[in-house]
N, C-alpha and C positions, 0 to 999 in steps of 0.2 A: 488796651491796644490802640488808644486814641492817637498817640503820637509815634507809634512804632512804624518801622519800615519793613515789616515782615510780610507784606503782601506778595513779595516775589518768591517766598519760600512755600512750597507745596501748593496744592490746589485749593479752591474754595471749599470743596468737600472735606479734605483732610483737616483744614484749619477749623471748620465748623465742628467736625467730629471731636477734635482735641479740645475745643472750648466747652463742648457738652460734657466730655469726660472730666474736665477740671471743675465743672460746676458753674462756669461763668454764664453759660446759656441754660436757662431752666426749661424752655420749650424747644421741641424739635421744629425746625422750619418745615413748611408744607412739602417742599421738594425733596427733603432728605431721604425719606423712605423710597421714593421713586428712583432717585439717583443710586441708592444702595442696591436696589433690585435690578436695575438696568444700567450698569456703569458704561461709560463710553469706551470704545475700543482703544483710544489713546487718551490718557489722562491729560486734561488741559492744565498745564503748568506754565509759568512764566519763563520765557527764554529771552535773554537779551539778544537783540539783532547783532550779527557780526559786523564789524567795521569793514567798510568796502574801500579798498585802495584802488588807485588807477584813475582812468579817465572819467571825468564827470559826465553824467548823462545830459542830453539836451533837454531844454524846457519842454513841458508838455504843450502840444499844439492844441488850439481850439478845435472843437469838432463841429463841422458844418454838414448839414444834410441838404440834399437837393431841394427838399421842400421848403427850406428856410427862405429862399429867394421868393417863392410864391407867397409865403406867409407875410414877408416884409411888404410885398406889393399889395397884398390884401389889406393889411392893417394901415398902410399909408393912405389907401383909398377909402376905407370904410371905418376907420377909427379902431380904438383898442377894445371897446366893450360892446356887447350886444345890447340893443335897445329892448325895452319891455315889449312883449307881444300884445297887440291890441286884438283881443278875441272878439270884440263887438264889430270890428270892421272886416267884412268878408273878403275885401280886396287887399288886406294887409299882407305885405311881403317882409319876411325877416331879412336880416342882413345877409344871411347865407343864401336865401332865395334870390335876392337882388344880385349877388355876386355870380350866381349860376347863370343868370340871364345876360350878364354883362359880357359883350364880345371880347373885351381885352383880356379877360381871364379865361384861360383854358386849363381845366382841372384834370386832364387826362394823364395817365401814367406815361404815355408816349412822349409828351412834352417834357416830363421830368427826365426821361432817359436822354433826351437830346441836349440837355443843358451841359455845357462844359464845366468841369470842376473849377478851373482857374477863374472863370467869370463869377462863379458862385462865391468864392472867397472874397473877391473885391466888392461885389455888389451887396452882399449881406452886411459887410462892414459899413459901406456907404449909406445903406438904408437905416442904420442904427440898430441892427440886431446882432450884437456880438456873440450871443450864445444861442444854441438851438432852443426852439420853443417846444412846449409839450405837444404831443400828437393830437390832443383834443382840440387844439386851436386850428388845425388844418381842416378846412371844409372841402370835402370831396363829393363827387356825384354819388358814390356809393353810400357815404354817410348821410347825404341829403335824402336819398330814396329810403333809407332805413329809418329816417326821422330823427337822426342824431344831431342835426343842426336846427 
C-alpha cells in the first residue's frame, strides 16, 4: 500500500479490517476493538468537496479585540517580557504591579467599552500588533488580585 491512492476508499477501520483479513497486519491496533464495540453514528469516509461556482468570497479580515489596543500600549511602555522576580527585595514591584499603579493605564472594563472599533483597527496596526495576542498577556485588576500577574 506504500504507493497506492486508496486512502479515499472506505474508512480507516474498514481498510484496517481488510488488511487484517488478508494477513498483511499481524496484530490488531489498540483502538480496533473499541471502535468495533462503539462505532460512530456516521462512518468517517473521505468525500471530495464540491466545486463552488459563482462569486468569489472576500478575503478573511484580521480579528481585533478591544484589549489589543491596551496590550499594545502596555508592551510599548513596559517591553515584551516580564523581568525576573527579586524575592529578596521586599519593595520589588513586578511589571504588572508597576502598570497597575501607572495613571496612564486604566485597566477597567468600562474603558474597553468606550473605545470605538474604528480607532482600534488603525491604532493596533500602527502600534505593530497585527494579530490578537493571547489573553494571558493582558494584565487586569482581577488577574492581579488573584495573583496571576
